[in-house]
Structures are given as C-alpha cells and as structure tokens.
C-alpha positions, 0 to 999 in steps of 0.5 A, spaced: 064 535 545 070 532 540 070 524 541 076 523 536 075 515 536 072 509 540 074 502 541 071 496 544 075 490 546 072 483 549 076 479 555 081 476 552 083 483 548 081 483 541 078 488 537 071 486 536 069 494 534 073 501 532 069 507 529 073 514 528 069 520 529 073 526 527 075 527 520 082 529 521 085 523 524 090 519 520 088 513 517 090 507 521 090 499 518 086 494 520 093 490 523 094 497 526 088 497 530 089 489 532 095 491 534 093 497 538 088 493 542 092 486 543 098 492 546 093 496 550 090 489 553 097 487 555 099 492 559 092 493 562 094 487 564 099 489 567 098 495 570 092 491 575 097 487 578 103 492 579 098 497 582 099 498 589 092 499 590 088 492 591 083 491 587 085 496 582 082 495 575 089 498 570 089 503 567 084 506 566 087 513 563 092 516 559 094 523 557 099 527 552 098 534 549 095 532 543 088 526 545 085 523 552 084 516 552 079 513 557 077 505 559 072 504 562 072 495 564 066 492 565 065 486 570 066 481 565 072 484 562 070 488 555 074 494 555 071 500 552 076 506 549 075 513 548 080 518 545 078 524 546 081 531 545 086 533 550 082 537 555 075 534 554 070 533 560 067 528 563 069 522 559 068 517 564 061 519 563 060 518 555 064 511 556 058 509 561 054 512 556 057 508 550 057 501 555 049 503 556 048 504 548 053 498 547 048 493 552 042 496 548 043 495 541 048 489 541 047 484 547 040 485 546 040 483 539 039 475 539 044 475 532 050 477 536 055 472 538 059 475 544 066 476 543 065 477 537 066 483 531 060 488 532 055 488 526 048 492 529 046 498 524 042 500 530 049 501 535 052 505 529 046 509 528 045 511 535 053 512 537 054 516 531 048 520 533 051 520 541 058 522 538 058 525 532 060 533 532 055 537 532 056 543 526 
C-alpha cells in the first residue's frame, strides 16, 4: 500500500492533523497545508449543495494522473483526507481504518480537546505502523 499523506480537518475546516508517509513528496509549508484544508472544506461544502442526489456528502474522490484523494466525512463533520498513488485499491477501507485509529487513540484520550490540533503519540505510532510503506 502506498499512502502519500493523511490530513484530518475539524468540522469548521481547520487542519487538526497532517502527516506525510512518502519520502518523495514535495514539502509544503504549514501555511500551504492550512490553505489546502480551508479550500477543500469550501469545495466540499459547495459540492454537497449542488449535488443532484439529496443528502449527498459532497466531494469524496479526486483523481489525477499523479495522485488520488479520498475523503471520508464522519457524522460529526470531521473529514479524513487520504492522498495515495493513483491506482491504489481500497482507499475507502483505509480511510475507515484511519478513522478507527482516530476514535481509539484520539477521542478516547482524556487530554485531547475536541476540534484542536491532534498531538497524540499513540495515534501517531499506530497510524505510522498501519500506513508506512513496508520495505
């Protein structure tokens, strides 16, 4: 499995977590990631309103020749964005597993404040073990 990056956005569109998992990525600044999170949040909100299907959740997949982005939105509005290689199968399953790790290690952490940046070593460790490319 080749996952390039993971981002987690709170319900207001703020970036609360970002981690790269591939060495070959161009490095973006913190500000670039914040702009990306805010822009995606706006596009997601607009696409959920213009969808012809009532109750649609908005933009879920964005594919290009260089990457594929999958979005999983929870019922509380938290968005999990997974950036992977274009032909990576089962990204939706990967998104749900990242959400399970988030629920287990972030939301059950008594020191975590909701909607704030995630600084949880156990979450980082388990996420890295799950997504890091095997050599």
